[in-house]
C-alpha positions as CSV (number, residue, x, y, z in Angstrom):
1,M,-87.6,-9.2,97.2
2,R,-87.6,-6.1,95.0
3,L,-86.4,-2.8,96.5
4,I,-89.7,-1.1,96.1
5,E,-91.4,-3.9,98.0
6,A,-88.9,-3.7,100.8
7,E,-89.5,0.0,101.2
8,Q,-93.3,-0.6,101.2
9,A,-92.8,-3.3,103.9
10,V,-90.9,-0.9,106.1
11,I,-93.4,1.9,106.0
12,G,-96.4,-0.5,106.2
13,G,-94.8,-2.3,109.1
14,I,-94.4,0.9,111.1
15,M,-98.0,1.8,110.4
16,L,-99.1,-1.6,111.9
17,D,-96.7,-1.3,114.8
18,P,-95.3,2.1,115.5
19,T,-92.8,0.7,118.1
20,A,-91.1,-1.1,115.1
21,Y,-89.7,2.3,114.1
22,H,-87.2,2.1,116.9
23,R,-85.9,-1.2,115.5
24,V,-85.0,0.4,112.1
25,A,-84.2,4.0,113.2
26,E,-80.5,3.2,113.5
27,I,-80.4,1.5,110.1
28,L,-82.3,3.9,107.8
29,T,-82.6,7.6,107.1
30,E,-85.1,9.1,104.8
31,A,-82.4,9.6,102.1
32,D,-82.2,5.8,101.8
33,F,-85.6,5.5,100.2
34,T,-85.9,5.7,96.4
35,E,-89.6,6.6,96.3
36,K,-90.5,10.1,97.3
37,A,-93.7,8.9,99.0
38,H,-91.7,6.6,101.2
39,A,-89.0,9.2,102.0
40,V,-91.5,11.9,103.1
41,T,-93.6,9.4,105.1
42,Y,-90.5,8.1,106.9
43,R,-89.5,11.7,107.7
44,A,-93.0,12.3,109.0
45,I,-92.9,9.3,111.2
46,R,-89.5,10.3,112.6
47,V,-90.7,13.8,113.5
48,M,-94.0,12.6,114.9
49,M,-92.3,9.9,117.1
50,G,-90.0,12.5,118.4
51,E,-92.9,14.7,119.4
52,G,-94.8,11.8,121.0
53,M,-97.6,11.9,118.5
54,P,-99.7,8.8,117.6
55,I,-98.7,7.0,114.4
56,D,-101.2,5.5,111.9
57,E,-102.1,6.0,108.3
58,I,-104.6,8.8,109.2
59,T,-102.4,10.8,111.5
60,V,-99.4,10.6,109.2
61,A,-101.5,11.6,106.2
62,E,-102.8,14.6,108.2
63,W,-99.3,15.6,109.2
64,L,-98.1,15.4,105.6
65,E,-101.1,17.5,104.5
66,S,-100.2,20.2,107.0
67,K,-96.7,20.3,105.4
68,N,-98.1,20.5,101.9
69,C,-96.8,17.0,101.1
70,G,-100.1,15.1,101.0
71,Q,-100.0,14.7,97.3
72,Y,-97.1,12.3,97.6
73,V,-99.3,9.7,99.4
74,Q,-102.5,10.5,97.5
75,G,-104.1,12.2,100.4
76,G,-103.5,9.2,102.6
77,A,-105.0,6.5,100.3
78,Y,-101.5,5.2,99.5
79,L,-100.8,4.7,103.2
80,V,-104.0,2.8,103.7
81,D,-103.1,0.5,100.8
82,L,-99.6,-0.1,102.3
83,T,-101.0,-1.0,105.7
84,S,-103.6,-3.4,104.2
85,N,-101.0,-5.2,102.1
86,T,-98.4,-5.6,104.9
87,P,-99.0,-8.7,107.0
88,S,-97.0,-7.7,110.0
89,A,-93.9,-5.9,111.2
90,A,-92.1,-9.1,112.3
91,N,-89.5,-8.9,109.5
92,I,-89.1,-5.2,109.4
93,V,-85.4,-5.2,110.3
94,A,-84.6,-7.5,107.3
95,Y,-86.5,-5.2,105.0
96,A,-84.8,-2.2,106.4
97,E,-81.4,-3.8,105.8
98,I,-82.3,-4.4,102.1
99,V,-83.2,-0.8,101.7
100,A,-80.0,0.4,103.4
101,K,-77.8,-1.9,101.4
102,Q,-79.2,-0.7,98.1
103,A,-78.9,2.9,99.2
104,E,-75.2,2.3,100.0
105,A,-74.7,0.7,96.6
106,R,-76.3,3.8,94.9
107,R,-74.0,6.1,96.9
108,I,-70.9,4.1,95.8
109,R,-71.9,4.3,92.2
110,A,-72.5,8.0,92.4
111,A,-69.2,8.6,94.3
112,G,-67.3,6.6,91.6
113,E,-68.6,8.9,88.9
114,R,-67.6,12.0,91.0
115,I,-64.2,10.6,92.0
116,A,-63.2,10.6,88.3
117,S,-63.1,14.4,88.4
118,C,-61.4,14.8,91.8
119,A,-58.3,16.8,91.9
120,S,-56.8,15.3,95.0
121,Y,-56.7,12.1,97.1
122,A,-58.2,13.9,100.1
123,E,-61.2,15.0,98.0
124,A,-61.7,11.5,96.7
125,Q,-61.5,10.1,100.2
126,A,-64.1,12.5,101.5
127,L,-66.5,11.3,98.8
128,L,-65.9,7.7,99.9
129,A,-66.4,8.5,103.5
130,A,-69.8,10.0,102.7
131,V,-70.8,6.6,101.2
132,R,-70.9,5.0,104.6
133,P,-74.4,4.5,105.9
134,Q,-75.6,7.4,108.0
135,Q,-77.2,5.2,110.6
136,A,-78.0,7.7,113.2
137,S,-79.4,11.2,112.7
138,R,-77.3,13.9,114.3
139,L,-80.5,16.0,114.9
140,K,-82.2,14.3,117.9
141,T,-85.2,15.1,120.0
142,A,-85.4,14.6,123.7
143,T,-87.1,11.3,123.1
144,D,-84.2,10.2,120.9
145,G,-81.6,11.2,123.5
146,L,-83.5,9.5,126.3
147,R,-83.9,6.3,124.3
148,E,-80.1,6.2,123.6
149,M,-79.5,6.9,127.3
150,V,-81.7,3.9,128.3
151,D,-80.0,1.7,125.7
152,A,-76.6,2.6,127.1
153,L,-77.8,2.0,130.7
154,Q,-79.1,-1.4,129.7
155,A,-75.8,-2.3,128.0
156,R,-74.0,-1.4,131.3
157,F,-76.4,-3.6,133.3
158,N,-75.8,-6.5,130.8
159,A,-72.0,-6.1,130.8
160,D,-69.9,-8.9,132.3
161,S,-67.4,-6.3,133.8
162,V,-67.1,-2.7,134.6
163,V,-65.7,-1.9,131.2
164,T,-68.4,-0.3,129.0
165,G,-65.9,1.1,126.4
166,T,-62.5,0.1,125.1
167,P,-60.4,-1.5,127.8
168,T,-57.6,0.7,129.1
169,G,-55.1,-2.1,129.7
170,L,-55.2,-1.7,133.4
171,A,-58.1,-3.1,135.5
172,S,-57.5,-0.5,138.2
173,L,-58.0,2.3,135.6
174,D,-61.0,0.5,134.1
175,E,-62.8,0.7,137.5
176,I,-62.5,4.4,137.4
177,T,-63.2,5.2,133.8
178,G,-65.2,2.1,132.6
179,G,-62.7,2.0,129.7
180,W,-62.1,4.6,127.0
181,Q,-65.5,5.8,125.8
182,A,-66.5,6.1,122.1
183,G,-66.0,9.6,120.8
184,D,-63.8,10.8,123.7
185,L,-60.4,12.5,123.4
186,V,-58.1,11.3,126.2
187,G,-55.0,13.2,127.0
188,I,-52.1,11.0,128.5
189,G,-49.6,13.3,130.1
190,G,-46.4,12.9,131.9
191,A,-42.8,14.1,132.2
192,T,-40.0,12.5,130.3
193,S,-39.3,8.8,131.3
194,M,-42.6,8.4,133.2
195,G,-43.7,5.6,130.9
196,K,-46.4,7.3,128.7
197,T,-45.5,5.3,125.6
198,A,-45.3,2.0,127.5
199,F,-48.8,2.7,128.9
200,A,-50.2,3.7,125.6
201,L,-48.8,0.6,124.0
202,Q,-50.4,-1.5,126.7
203,A,-53.7,0.2,126.0
204,A,-53.3,-0.4,122.3
205,I,-52.7,-4.1,122.9
206,A,-55.7,-4.4,125.1
207,G,-58.0,-2.2,123.0
208,G,-58.5,-4.2,119.9
209,R,-58.1,-2.9,116.3
210,C,-55.9,0.2,116.9
211,Y,-54.4,2.8,114.6
212,Y,-51.2,3.8,116.4
213,V,-49.5,7.0,115.1
214,S,-45.9,6.8,116.1
215,L,-44.3,10.2,115.4
216,E,-41.3,9.5,117.6
217,M,-40.3,5.9,117.1
218,M,-40.0,3.6,114.1
219,A,-42.4,0.7,113.9
220,S,-39.6,-1.7,114.5
221,Q,-38.7,0.0,117.8
222,L,-42.4,0.1,118.8
223,F,-42.8,-3.6,118.2
224,E,-39.7,-4.4,120.2
225,R,-41.6,-2.9,123.1
226,V,-44.8,-4.8,122.2
227,V,-42.8,-8.1,122.3
228,S,-41.3,-7.1,125.6
229,N,-44.7,-6.4,127.0
230,V,-46.6,-9.5,125.8
231,G,-43.7,-11.8,126.5
232,H,-42.6,-10.3,129.9
233,I,-39.1,-10.1,128.4
234,P,-36.6,-7.6,129.7
235,Y,-36.3,-5.0,127.0
236,R,-32.5,-4.8,127.6
237,Y,-32.2,-8.4,126.3
238,I,-33.9,-7.3,123.0
239,R,-31.5,-4.4,122.7
240,F,-28.4,-6.4,123.8
241,P,-29.2,-10.1,122.9
242,K,-25.6,-11.2,123.8
243,E,-26.4,-10.6,127.4
244,A,-29.6,-12.7,127.3
245,P,-29.9,-16.1,129.0
246,D,-30.2,-19.4,127.1
247,D,-34.0,-19.4,127.1
248,F,-34.2,-16.0,125.5
249,M,-34.8,-17.0,121.8
250,P,-37.7,-19.5,122.5
251,R,-39.4,-16.8,124.7
252,L,-38.8,-14.1,122.1
253,N,-40.3,-16.3,119.3
254,A,-43.3,-17.2,121.4
255,A,-43.9,-13.5,122.2
256,A,-43.4,-12.6,118.5
257,R,-46.1,-15.0,117.6
258,I,-48.5,-13.3,120.0
259,A,-47.6,-9.9,118.7
260,K,-48.1,-11.0,115.1
261,E,-51.8,-11.7,115.8
262,L,-52.5,-8.3,117.4
263,P,-54.8,-6.0,115.3
264,L,-52.3,-3.2,115.8
265,I,-51.6,-0.9,112.8
266,V,-48.5,1.3,113.3
267,D,-47.9,4.5,111.2
268,D,-44.4,5.7,111.7
269,Q,-44.2,8.4,109.1
270,P,-42.7,11.5,110.8
271,G,-44.2,14.9,110.8
272,L,-47.8,13.9,110.0
273,S,-50.4,16.7,110.0
274,L,-53.8,16.5,111.5
275,D,-55.4,16.2,108.0
276,Q,-53.1,13.2,107.2
277,V,-53.8,11.4,110.5
278,S,-57.6,12.0,110.1
279,A,-57.6,10.8,106.4
280,R,-55.7,7.6,107.3
281,A,-57.9,6.9,110.3
282,R,-61.1,7.3,108.2
283,Q,-59.6,5.0,105.5
284,L,-58.8,2.3,108.1
285,H,-62.2,2.7,109.8
286,M,-64.0,2.3,106.5
287,A,-62.1,-0.9,105.8
288,E,-62.9,-2.3,109.3
289,P,-64.1,-0.3,112.3
290,L,-61.3,0.8,114.7
291,K,-61.5,0.4,118.4
292,L,-58.9,2.9,119.3
293,I,-56.6,5.6,117.9
294,V,-53.3,6.6,119.6
295,V,-51.3,9.7,118.7
296,D,-47.7,9.5,120.1
297,H,-47.2,12.4,120.6
298,L,-49.0,15.7,120.1
299,G,-45.8,17.9,120.1
300,L,-44.4,16.1,117.1
301,M,-47.4,16.6,114.8
302,K,-46.8,19.0,111.9
303,R,-47.7,22.6,112.6
304,P,-47.6,25.0,109.6
305,R,-46.9,28.0,111.9
306,K,-44.3,26.0,113.7
307,H,-43.9,28.0,116.9
308,A,-47.5,29.0,117.6
309,A,-48.5,27.2,120.8
310,S,-52.2,27.8,120.0
311,E,-51.8,25.3,117.1
312,L,-51.5,22.5,119.6
313,G,-55.0,23.4,120.9
314,E,-56.3,23.5,117.4
315,I,-54.9,20.0,116.7
316,A,-56.4,18.7,119.9
317,I,-59.8,20.0,118.8
318,G,-59.3,18.4,115.5
319,L,-58.6,15.0,117.1
320,K,-61.6,15.5,119.3
321,N,-63.8,16.0,116.2
322,L,-62.2,12.9,114.7
323,A,-63.1,10.8,117.8
324,K,-66.6,12.0,117.7
325,E,-67.0,11.6,113.9
326,L,-65.8,7.9,114.0
327,A,-67.2,7.2,117.5
328,V,-63.8,5.9,118.5
329,P,-61.7,6.9,121.5
330,V,-58.5,8.8,120.6
331,L,-55.5,8.7,123.0
332,M,-53.3,11.7,122.6
333,L,-49.9,11.6,124.4
334,V,-48.6,14.9,125.6
335,Q,-45.0,15.6,126.7
336,L,-45.2,18.1,129.6
337,N,-42.8,21.0,129.5
338,R,-42.8,21.8,133.1
339,E,-44.1,20.4,136.4
340,S,-47.1,21.7,138.2
341,K,-46.2,24.3,140.9
342,K,-49.4,24.1,142.8
343,H,-48.3,21.5,145.3
344,D,-45.1,20.7,147.0
345,D,-44.9,17.2,145.4
346,K,-44.2,16.7,141.7
347,R,-47.5,15.1,140.7
348,P,-48.7,17.1,137.7
349,E,-51.9,19.1,137.8
350,L,-54.3,19.9,135.0
351,E,-52.7,23.2,134.2
352,A,-49.7,21.3,132.9
353,F,-51.8,20.6,129.8
354,R,-52.7,24.2,129.5
355,D,-49.0,25.0,129.5
356,S,-48.8,22.8,126.4
357,G,-51.0,24.9,124.1
358,E,-54.3,25.3,125.8
359,I,-55.5,21.8,125.0
360,E,-57.2,20.9,128.3
361,E,-60.6,22.3,127.1
362,A,-60.7,19.8,124.2
363,L,-60.1,16.8,126.5
364,D,-62.9,14.5,127.8
365,T,-60.5,12.7,130.0
366,A,-57.0,13.6,131.3
367,V,-54.7,11.0,132.8
368,F,-51.2,11.6,134.1
369,V,-48.6,8.9,134.4
370,Y,-46.5,9.5,137.4
371,R,-43.7,7.4,139.0
372,D,-42.4,8.8,142.2
373,E,-39.3,6.7,142.1
374,Y,-38.0,8.8,139.2
375,H,-37.6,11.6,141.7
376,N,-37.0,9.4,144.8
377,P,-35.2,6.3,143.7
378,T,-35.1,4.8,147.2
379,G,-38.5,6.1,148.4
380,P,-41.5,4.1,149.6
381,L,-43.1,4.2,146.2
382,R,-40.3,2.6,144.3
383,G,-41.8,0.1,141.8
384,Y,-45.2,1.8,141.7
385,A,-46.9,4.0,139.1
386,E,-49.9,6.3,139.6
387,L,-52.4,6.8,136.8
388,I,-53.9,10.1,138.0
389,V,-57.2,11.0,136.5
390,R,-57.4,14.8,136.7
391,K,-60.4,15.2,134.4
392,Q,-63.3,13.0,133.4
393,R,-66.4,14.5,132.0
394,Q,-68.5,11.5,132.8
395,G,-67.0,10.5,136.1
396,E,-64.8,11.2,139.1
397,R,-61.7,13.4,138.8
398,N,-58.6,13.7,141.0
399,V,-58.6,9.9,141.6
400,T,-55.7,7.5,141.2
401,A,-55.4,4.1,139.6
402,W,-52.4,2.3,141.1
403,A,-50.1,-0.1,139.2
404,K,-46.9,-1.9,139.6
405,S,-44.3,-0.5,137.2
406,Y,-42.3,-3.0,135.2
407,L,-40.8,-0.7,132.7
408,G,-37.9,-3.0,132.2
409,E,-40.5,-5.2,130.4
410,M,-42.5,-2.2,129.0
411,R,-45.6,-2.9,131.0
412,F,-47.7,-2.0,134.0
413,E,-49.8,-4.3,136.3
414,S,-52.8,-3.3,138.3
415,C,-52.4,-3.3,142.1
416,D,-54.0,-1.9,145.3
417,A,-52.8,1.4,146.7
418,P,-49.7,0.7,148.7
419,E,-50.0,0.9,152.5
420,R,-47.3,3.0,154.0
421,P,-46.8,5.7,156.6
422,A,-48.2,9.2,155.9
423,I,-48.2,9.4,152.1
424,E,-50.3,11.8,150.2
425,V,-52.3,10.2,147.5
426,A,-54.0,12.0,144.6
427,G,-57.6,11.4,145.3
428,N,-60.9,13.2,145.9
429,D,-61.6,13.9,149.5
430,G,-64.8,15.7,148.8
431,R,-63.2,19.1,149.3
432,G,-61.5,19.4,146.0
433,G,-58.1,18.6,147.3
434,F,-55.9,15.6,147.9
435,A,-57.2,12.6,149.8
436,S,-56.5,12.3,153.5
437,R,-53.3,10.8,154.7
438,Y,-53.4,7.2,155.8
439,A,-50.9,5.0,157.5
440,A,-49.9,1.4,157.7
441,S,-51.1,1.3,161.3
442,G,-54.6,0.6,160.2
443,Q,-56.1,3.9,159.3
444,P,-58.6,3.3,156.5
445,R,-57.5,4.1,153.0
446,P,-59.8,6.5,151.0
447,L,-61.8,4.6,148.5
448,S,-60.8,7.0,145.7
449,A,-57.2,6.0,146.1
450,V,-57.8,2.2,145.8
451,G,-56.9,0.8,142.4
452,G,-58.8,-2.4,143.0
453,G,-56.1,-4.5,141.4
454,R,-57.5,-7.7,140.1
């Protein structure tokens, strides 16, 4: 089918069945049409649908006349011909895909000509990024927004699990967050040795195609931890193989084969700037869509002013913009400089992020990794980790996902909240504070503190 015929079939199909517009709205924009008559008609349909107006060849022609564009459709006669010559809207999606594909090819050719005169790689990459199909308009009416809401709700109903985004790597945390959501910036905070990197790696392994920015460790060191995680191999044996038992090498080889198949892309160049991370993420995403981006960690990103704490907040906003631009969750690890002083215990509060450069405002979700045994080696929480959700724009806050801590193997495992005498648990008691105390004697545990370990 010729391009002009495909464009005519799309417009004619919508005239026959206005609901067909919703099937192509995420595929086409008016800029994808080569004929001016088709572009202005598609724009008219989009606006009229958003305002709840009836769509047919007469109403669309009248709307175009009111905007001084009637000449493009011959006062409406062209639209009548299109409708008469279009048998049905049954194949409208196939026609729309032809139009979109040809539009992308035109943009590629145009970008190629402009790239020849670019002065930098960043400028050339920006041109290539613009080539990607603009499948969804950023200017949306209430009707558009409500339709997207209903589609998202239907997807949640149809899902086989609670995860509606990218899996977090812990079932107990998935139950609280529904997974990392597209376009969200997630701050993963914790003091030194709490296990932030181990948790982030576990999230990267579970998430799918992931761009992992490792500003602290070399790729080889990171993959040692990956192998330890997937093979349940003590990390010490990898560091000191002479201490390992006889079955170490077969287990290591089996774990390495699993790690080799992971869609994990590690960037271990030190001192990367926000612009460099963003450019590389866009390039990877253009080649094949990413499911997750991890930045480990914020404090090691390049800052031109070096000592200005406000720069951390600026970088966080930039990473949030990147997440939204690519519709990919971004996990940003943050090394906390000091503990929260709000409570007697050492569980960090949200202001700990503010102490790290006023970044809290940019976050959609804030999760703190906390292991009480770091402070109380023989205490009742030895072997447990708390993933404390202090902020969540779309869900509960001050709730805890519980996990067993196996940092010797660089991994966590979901579990229920431990039952023990009189322990405070970070949870929401409906009064903005910690959840009520509960005891092993049978007092019910607050639901917000249950990790639901599966």
